[in-house]
C-alpha positions as CSV (number, residue, x, y, z in Angstrom):
1,M,-64.6,-26.8,57.0
2,V,-67.3,-29.4,56.4
3,M,-65.5,-31.9,58.7
4,I,-65.3,-29.3,61.4
5,F,-69.1,-28.7,61.2
6,W,-69.8,-32.4,61.6
7,W,-67.3,-32.9,64.4
8,V,-68.7,-30.0,66.4
9,T,-72.3,-31.1,65.7
10,G,-71.6,-34.6,66.7
11,L,-69.8,-33.8,69.9
12,L,-72.5,-31.3,71.0
13,L,-75.2,-33.8,70.2
14,V,-73.6,-36.7,72.0
15,A,-72.8,-34.5,75.0
16,A,-76.4,-33.2,75.2
17,L,-77.9,-36.7,74.9
18,A,-75.4,-38.1,77.4
19,V,-76.3,-35.5,80.0
20,W,-80.0,-36.0,79.4
21,A,-79.8,-39.8,79.6
22,I,-77.7,-39.8,82.8
23,T,-80.1,-37.3,84.5
24,F,-83.3,-39.1,83.6
25,W,-81.9,-42.6,84.1
26,H,-80.9,-41.5,87.6
27,R,-84.4,-40.0,88.2
28,R,-86.1,-43.2,86.9
29,A,-83.8,-45.4,89.0
30,M,-84.8,-43.3,92.1
31,R,-88.5,-43.8,91.3
32,R,-88.1,-47.5,90.9
33,S,-86.2,-47.9,94.2
34,P,-88.0,-45.6,96.7
35,V,-86.6,-45.2,100.1
36,L,-89.3,-45.8,102.8
37,V,-89.0,-43.5,105.7
38,A,-91.4,-43.9,108.7
39,N,-93.5,-41.1,110.0
40,S,-92.8,-38.8,107.0
41,R,-96.4,-38.3,105.8
42,Y,-96.4,-34.9,107.5
43,M,-93.7,-33.6,105.1
44,D,-96.4,-33.1,102.4
45,R,-97.8,-30.3,104.6
46,I,-94.5,-28.5,105.0
47,P,-94.5,-25.5,102.6
48,S,-90.8,-25.6,101.9
49,F,-91.0,-29.3,101.0
50,V,-93.9,-28.6,98.7
51,R,-92.0,-25.8,97.0
52,A,-89.0,-28.1,96.6
53,Q,-91.1,-30.7,94.9
54,R,-92.7,-28.2,92.6
55,T,-89.3,-26.8,91.7
56,A,-88.0,-30.2,91.0
57,R,-90.9,-30.9,88.6
58,V,-90.3,-27.6,86.9
59,V,-86.6,-28.4,86.5
60,R,-87.3,-31.8,85.0
61,V,-89.7,-30.2,82.5
62,L,-87.1,-27.6,81.7
63,Q,-84.5,-30.4,81.3
64,V,-86.7,-32.2,78.8
65,G,-87.4,-29.0,76.9
66,I,-83.8,-27.9,76.7
67,A,-82.7,-31.4,75.7
68,V,-85.3,-31.3,72.8
69,F,-84.1,-27.8,72.0
70,A,-80.5,-29.0,71.9
71,V,-81.3,-31.8,69.5
72,I,-83.1,-29.3,67.2
73,A,-80.2,-26.8,67.4
74,A,-77.7,-29.5,66.7
75,S,-79.8,-30.6,63.7
76,L,-79.9,-27.0,62.6
77,L,-76.1,-26.8,62.8
78,S,-75.5,-30.1,61.0
79,G,-77.9,-29.0,58.2
80,R,-75.4,-26.3,57.3
81,I,-77.6,-23.3,56.7
82,A,-76.1,-21.4,53.8
83,S,-76.9,-18.7,51.3
84,E,-76.1,-19.0,47.5
85,R,-75.4,-16.4,44.9
86,I,-74.4,-16.5,41.3
87,Q,-71.1,-14.8,40.7
88,T,-69.2,-14.1,37.5
89,P,-65.5,-13.8,38.3
90,E,-63.4,-11.0,36.9
91,F,-59.7,-11.1,36.2
92,S,-57.0,-9.1,34.5
93,S,-56.1,-10.3,31.1
94,R,-53.0,-8.3,30.3
95,D,-50.0,-9.7,28.5
96,I,-46.8,-7.7,28.7
97,V,-43.6,-8.5,26.8
98,L,-40.4,-6.7,27.8
99,C,-38.4,-6.4,24.5
100,L,-34.9,-5.2,25.2
101,D,-32.0,-4.3,22.9
102,V,-28.9,-5.8,24.6
103,S,-26.3,-4.3,22.3
104,G,-23.4,-2.7,24.1
105,S,-24.8,0.8,24.1
106,M,-27.9,-0.3,26.0
107,Y,-26.3,-2.3,28.9
108,E,-26.6,0.5,31.5
109,Y,-30.2,1.2,30.7
110,D,-31.2,-2.5,30.4
111,A,-29.9,-3.3,33.9
112,E,-31.9,-0.4,35.4
113,I,-35.0,-1.3,33.4
114,L,-34.9,-5.0,34.5
115,D,-34.2,-4.0,38.1
116,T,-37.1,-1.5,38.2
117,F,-39.5,-3.9,36.5
118,A,-38.6,-6.6,39.0
119,Q,-39.6,-4.3,41.8
120,L,-43.0,-3.6,40.2
121,V,-43.9,-7.3,39.9
122,D,-45.5,-7.2,43.4
123,T,-48.1,-4.8,42.0
124,F,-49.3,-7.2,39.3
125,D,-52.5,-9.2,39.7
126,G,-53.2,-11.6,36.9
127,E,-50.9,-10.1,34.3
128,R,-48.6,-12.4,32.3
129,V,-45.1,-11.2,31.6
130,A,-42.4,-12.3,29.1
131,L,-38.8,-11.2,28.5
132,S,-37.3,-11.2,25.0
133,I,-33.8,-9.8,24.3
134,F,-32.1,-9.1,21.0
135,N,-28.9,-7.9,19.4
136,S,-28.2,-9.3,15.9
137,T,-30.7,-12.2,16.7
138,S,-33.4,-12.6,19.4
139,R,-33.8,-14.9,22.4
140,T,-36.8,-15.4,24.6
141,V,-35.5,-15.5,28.2
142,F,-38.9,-16.7,29.5
143,P,-42.3,-16.9,27.8
144,L,-45.5,-15.3,29.0
145,T,-46.2,-16.4,32.5
146,N,-47.9,-15.2,35.7
147,D,-45.4,-17.1,37.9
148,Y,-44.3,-14.0,39.7
149,D,-41.6,-15.7,41.7
150,L,-40.0,-16.9,38.5
151,I,-40.5,-13.5,36.8
152,E,-38.9,-11.6,39.7
153,R,-36.0,-14.1,40.0
154,E,-35.2,-14.0,36.2
155,L,-35.4,-10.2,36.0
156,E,-33.1,-9.7,39.0
157,A,-30.7,-12.3,37.5
158,G,-30.8,-10.5,34.2
159,A,-30.2,-7.1,35.7
160,E,-27.1,-8.4,37.5
161,A,-25.8,-10.2,34.4
162,I,-26.3,-7.3,32.0
163,D,-24.6,-4.9,34.4
164,F,-21.3,-5.5,32.5
165,D,-19.0,-3.1,30.6
166,E,-18.0,-5.4,27.7
167,F,-15.9,-2.7,26.0
168,G,-14.0,-1.9,29.2
169,Y,-13.5,-5.6,29.7
170,R,-12.1,-6.0,26.1
171,L,-9.8,-3.0,26.5
172,G,-8.5,-4.4,29.8
173,N,-9.4,-1.5,32.0
174,R,-12.2,-3.3,33.8
175,D,-11.6,-6.4,35.8
176,Y,-14.4,-9.0,36.3
177,S,-14.4,-12.4,37.9
178,E,-14.8,-15.5,35.8
179,D,-18.3,-16.0,37.3
180,K,-19.4,-12.5,36.4
181,V,-18.2,-13.0,32.8
182,R,-19.8,-16.4,32.5
183,Q,-23.1,-14.9,33.9
184,Y,-23.1,-12.2,31.3
185,V,-22.2,-14.6,28.4
186,E,-25.0,-17.0,29.4
187,F,-27.6,-14.2,29.6
188,V,-26.8,-12.8,26.1
189,E,-26.3,-16.2,24.6
190,G,-28.3,-16.5,21.4
191,T,-28.4,-12.8,20.6
192,R,-25.2,-12.7,18.5
193,G,-26.2,-15.1,15.8
194,I,-25.1,-12.9,12.9
195,P,-21.3,-12.0,12.8
196,D,-20.3,-8.4,12.5
197,E,-23.9,-7.2,13.0
198,A,-25.5,-5.7,16.1
199,S,-28.7,-4.0,17.3
200,I,-30.9,-5.2,14.5
201,V,-33.9,-3.2,16.0
202,P,-36.7,-3.9,13.5
203,D,-36.1,-7.7,13.5
204,G,-35.9,-7.7,17.3
205,L,-39.3,-5.9,17.6
206,A,-40.9,-8.3,15.0
207,S,-39.6,-11.3,17.0
208,C,-41.1,-9.9,20.2
209,A,-44.5,-9.7,18.5
210,Q,-44.3,-13.4,18.0
211,V,-44.0,-14.1,21.7
212,F,-47.7,-13.6,22.3
213,D,-49.8,-16.7,22.4
214,R,-53.6,-17.3,22.8
215,A,-54.3,-15.4,19.6
216,E,-57.9,-16.5,19.8
217,E,-58.5,-14.9,23.2
218,D,-59.6,-11.3,23.7
219,R,-56.6,-10.1,25.8
220,S,-54.9,-6.8,26.0
221,R,-51.3,-7.1,24.7
222,S,-48.4,-4.7,25.2
223,I,-44.7,-4.5,24.3
224,I,-42.3,-2.4,26.3
225,F,-39.6,-1.8,23.7
226,A,-36.3,-0.4,24.9
227,T,-33.7,0.5,22.2
228,D,-31.5,3.4,21.1
229,N,-32.3,2.5,17.5
230,E,-28.6,2.4,16.4
231,V,-28.8,-0.4,13.8
232,N,-25.5,-1.9,12.7
233,G,-26.4,-4.5,10.0
234,D,-29.0,-5.4,7.4
235,P,-32.4,-6.1,9.0
236,I,-35.0,-8.2,7.3
237,F,-37.8,-5.7,8.2
238,T,-37.8,-2.0,8.2
239,L,-38.8,-0.3,11.4
240,D,-42.1,0.7,9.9
241,E,-42.8,-2.8,8.8
242,A,-42.0,-4.1,12.3
243,T,-44.3,-1.7,14.0
244,Q,-47.0,-2.5,11.4
245,R,-46.8,-6.2,12.4
246,V,-47.2,-5.2,16.0
247,A,-50.3,-3.1,15.2
248,D,-51.8,-5.8,13.0
249,R,-51.8,-8.2,16.0
250,E,-53.5,-5.5,18.1
251,I,-50.5,-5.1,20.3
252,D,-49.9,-1.7,22.1
253,L,-46.4,-0.4,21.7
254,Y,-44.6,1.6,24.5
255,T,-41.2,2.6,23.3
256,F,-38.4,3.6,25.8
257,Y,-35.7,5.7,24.2
258,P,-32.7,6.6,26.4
259,G,-30.8,8.5,23.7
260,A,-28.3,7.5,21.0
261,F,-24.6,7.8,21.2
262,E,-23.8,8.0,17.5
263,C,-26.7,8.5,15.1
264,G,-28.2,11.4,17.0
265,P,-31.6,13.0,16.2
266,R,-32.2,10.7,13.2
267,C,-32.5,7.6,15.4
268,F,-34.9,9.3,17.6
269,E,-37.1,10.8,14.9
270,E,-37.3,7.5,13.0
271,L,-38.3,5.7,16.2
272,E,-40.8,8.3,17.2
273,A,-42.5,8.3,13.8
274,A,-42.7,4.5,13.6
275,T,-44.1,4.3,17.1
276,E,-46.6,7.1,16.9
277,D,-47.8,6.1,13.4
278,Q,-49.2,2.9,15.0
279,D,-50.8,4.8,17.9
280,G,-47.9,3.8,20.2
281,E,-46.3,6.0,22.8
282,L,-42.6,6.9,23.0
283,Y,-40.9,7.8,26.3
284,E,-37.8,9.9,25.7
285,S,-35.8,9.7,28.9
286,S,-32.3,8.8,30.2
287,D,-33.9,7.9,33.4
288,P,-35.1,4.2,33.6
289,E,-37.7,5.3,36.2
290,A,-39.8,6.1,33.2
291,I,-40.7,2.4,33.3
292,P,-43.2,2.8,36.3
293,S,-44.9,5.5,34.2
294,I,-45.3,3.0,31.3
295,I,-46.7,0.3,33.7
296,N,-49.2,2.8,35.2
297,E,-50.3,3.8,31.7
298,I,-50.8,0.1,30.7
299,Q,-52.8,-0.6,33.8
300,K,-54.9,2.5,33.4
301,T,-55.7,2.3,29.7
302,Q,-55.8,-1.5,29.3
303,A,-58.0,-2.6,32.2
304,E,-59.6,-5.2,30.0
305,V,-61.8,-7.2,32.3
306,M,-62.9,-10.5,30.9
307,G,-66.0,-12.3,32.3
308,A,-65.5,-15.9,33.3
309,T,-68.1,-18.7,33.5
310,P,-70.8,-17.8,36.1
311,T,-70.4,-19.9,39.2
312,V,-72.6,-20.6,42.3
313,V,-71.0,-19.3,45.4
314,R,-72.2,-21.0,48.6
315,T,-71.6,-19.2,52.0
316,D,-72.2,-21.2,55.2
317,H,-73.8,-19.5,58.2
318,P,-73.0,-21.8,61.2
319,A,-73.0,-19.1,63.9
320,T,-76.7,-19.3,64.8
321,G,-76.8,-23.1,65.1
322,F,-73.5,-23.3,67.0
323,V,-74.5,-20.7,69.5
324,L,-78.0,-22.2,70.1
325,T,-76.5,-25.7,70.5
326,F,-73.8,-24.4,72.9
327,L,-76.3,-22.5,75.0
328,A,-78.6,-25.6,75.2
329,L,-75.7,-27.8,76.3
330,V,-74.8,-25.2,79.0
331,G,-78.4,-25.1,80.1
332,I,-78.5,-28.9,80.4
333,L,-75.3,-29.0,82.5
334,V,-76.5,-26.2,84.8
335,L,-79.9,-27.8,85.4
336,G,-78.2,-31.2,85.9
337,W,-76.0,-29.7,88.5
338,R,-79.0,-28.0,90.1
339,T,-80.9,-31.3,90.5
340,R,-78.1,-33.5,91.6
């Protein structure tokens, strides 16, 4: 933008000076080399000739005045008139960790959750998102980031990979290509570190709480926790201990419970009590469209706005100088043509 100002200013100034120089050099040359015409004294008494001379003098004065005005206008433009104001930028400071149980009973819901969340990424503005998955052990698919292209790409790839009926595949009544099986295996890699155990929910939640960084910053932190709470193994933490660790780090907990296949009401009641004891919210639904409701709740209740370092914002106002310079140049050209 600065270069454009200088180029426009320079061109207009050169053009104005060139027109002015050519016009007055021509006039001066005409005065130095008068053409003598015999018997022309009487012309000074002709009214039309007198008016023409008077008009010519007025035009020359106007040319000088407009040329001076053009130089002033061009200087005004090159001076870059601007206004300044002090502004303190504001930005969203939300961190959201998707914490998904990828045990066999959750595949259908995980795929829908990931797909739905990928569609919501376009509504984010400054939020950082991470994805952590767990079964008997945990794996961070990607850490907290606001690279929304990466987030959307990874979520869509995860939704496609997890859309896999492992039980049907093992029983031989579902056929998948080698690429599909490989895609699924690669996605859940690292979540089956303990043999003969699955869906270690408390340890998975505690691991998700460790994904948050920048502990010294005042940021709003949320975990979207999706699980059916059907634990098959010996966890290190109890569910109450895991939710307490989340609360101790000032992380808001949003639990998504699609329903349990085996343990029934006990799984729900335990999950509900552990979530609500730490002021979290539990969404009981078999419809993964509950995720947009969770996102809306996060954005509504956690609109933490952090003040950044005040900065001086300078706004250029070139319009006046440009218009005046342009009009002056047009005036010089018109008067130059008039006196040619």
